[in-house]
C-alpha positions in Angstrom: -13.6 72.9 70.3 -10.8 71.1 68.5 -7.3 72.5 68.3 -7.8 73.5 64.6 -10.9 75.7 65.2 -10.9 79.4 65.9 -13.5 80.8 68.5 -15.8 83.7 67.2 -14.9 85.1 70.6 -11.3 85.9 69.3 -12.8 88.1 66.6 -15.7 89.5 68.7 -13.1 90.6 71.3 -11.2 92.5 68.7 -14.3 94.2 67.4 -15.6 95.1 70.8 -12.4 96.8 71.7 -13.0 99.0 68.7 -16.5 100.1 69.8 -16.0 100.0 73.6 -16.8 103.7 73.8 -19.9 103.6 71.7 -22.8 103.7 73.9 -25.3 102.9 71.2 -24.1 99.5 70.7 -24.5 98.6 74.4 -27.7 100.7 75.1 -30.3 98.2 75.9 -32.1 99.7 78.8 -35.1 97.9 80.3 -34.0 94.5 79.2 -32.9 91.7 81.3 -29.1 90.6 81.3 -29.9 87.4 79.3 -32.0 89.4 76.7 -29.0 91.9 76.3 -26.7 88.9 75.8 -28.9 87.3 73.2 -29.4 90.6 71.2 -25.6 91.5 71.4 -24.8 87.9 70.3 -27.3 88.1 67.3 -25.7 91.5 66.3 -22.3 90.3 66.5 -23.3 87.0 64.4 -25.0 89.3 62.0 -21.7 91.4 61.7 -19.6 88.4 61.3 -21.8 87.0 58.4 -21.6 90.5 56.7 -17.8 90.4 57.2 -17.4 87.0 55.5 -19.6 87.9 52.7 -17.7 91.1 52.1 -14.4 89.1 51.7 -16.0 86.8 49.1 -17.0 90.0 47.1 -13.4 90.6 46.2 -12.2 86.9 45.6 -11.9 83.5 47.1 -9.5 83.2 50.2 -7.1 80.5 50.8 -9.2 79.5 53.9 -12.9 78.6 53.8 -14.5 81.2 55.9 -17.8 79.3 55.2 -16.7 76.3 57.1 -17.8 77.3 60.4 -20.3 76.0 63.2 -22.6 78.8 64.5 -23.9 76.6 67.3 -20.3 76.1 68.6 -19.5 79.6 67.7 -16.3 78.7 65.9 -14.7 78.6 62.4 -13.7 74.9 61.8 -10.2 76.1 60.8 -7.5 77.7 62.5 -7.4 81.3 61.4 -4.1 83.2 61.4 -4.0 86.6 63.2 -4.2 88.6 60.1 -7.5 86.9 59.4 -8.9 87.5 62.8 -7.9 91.2 62.5 -9.3 91.4 59.0 -12.7 90.1 60.0 -12.8 92.3 63.1 -12.0 95.4 60.9 -14.8 94.4 58.5 -17.2 93.9 61.3 -16.4 97.4 62.4 -17.1 98.8 59.0 -20.2 96.8 58.6 -21.3 98.3 62.0 -20.4 101.9 60.9 -22.0 101.3 57.5 -25.3 100.9 59.6 -24.9 104.7 60.2 -24.8 105.3 56.5 -28.0 103.3 56.0 -29.7 105.4 58.6 -28.6 108.7 57.1 -29.8 107.5 53.7 -33.2 106.3 55.4 -33.7 109.8 57.1 -32.8 111.5 53.7 -35.5 109.7 51.9 -38.1 110.2 54.8 -37.6 113.7 55.8 -37.1 117.1 53.8 -33.7 118.8 54.1 -35.0 121.4 56.5 -36.6 118.6 58.7 -33.4 116.6 58.5 -31.3 119.5 59.8 -33.1 119.3 63.1 -31.7 115.8 63.6 -28.3 116.4 62.0 -26.8 119.4 60.3 -25.8 118.7 56.6 -22.1 119.3 57.4 -22.2 116.7 60.1 -23.8 114.2 57.8 -21.4 114.8 55.1 -18.4 114.4 57.5 -19.8 111.2 58.6 -20.5 109.8 55.1 -16.9 110.7 54.1 -15.5 108.9 57.1 -17.4 105.9 56.3 -16.2 106.0 52.4 -12.6 106.2 53.8 -13.1 103.3 56.2 -14.7 101.3 53.4 -11.6 102.1 51.0 -9.3 101.0 53.7 -11.2 97.7 54.3 -11.2 97.0 50.6 -7.4 97.7 50.5 -6.9 95.3 53.4 -9.0 92.6 51.7 -7.2 93.0 48.3 -4.0 92.9 50.4 -4.9 89.8 52.3 -6.2 88.1 49.1 -2.8 88.8 47.4 -0.7 87.1 50.0 0.0 83.6 51.3 -1.8 83.4 54.7 0.9 81.6 56.5 4.1 83.3 55.2 2.4 86.6 54.4 4.4 86.9 51.0 3.0 87.8 47.9 1.4 85.1 45.8 2.7 84.6 42.3 1.1 83.2 39.2 4.5 81.3 38.6 3.7 78.8 41.5 6.3 80.6 43.7 6.3 83.6 45.9 7.7 86.9 45.0 9.3 89.4 47.3 8.4 93.2 46.8 
């Protein structure tokens, strides 16, 4: 790995610290260690892909998050701490968003009285509100990131300078 690269591992470690108590993510009973490692790595890479795509929905960052090497598991640029944290945060949101997709899928598949057997309506509403709040926070973080110089963390200006707020 060259010294201007950033290992996916730095981002994955931050993400895993956020979900370390989530038994669902690590629940792969009946599989070998190598199969578990492969599945976890595929899931982590999928979440990272979604995180990068999510950033580009809101603008074009100063660093090219698409300049990466999946076989070496690295970005070919040196990411700053704010970028590593942002990617981990978006990965976490993407992971939690999978729960929203499950709830929507169950809502389509089952009648409300059947659905209440799996999860009471109040519980589903609380989870959906939490996910919406997390999404708003992530969008705010992306917009804040895109509005700042990645090295100085000062706000960008349309006048070729930096402004202090």
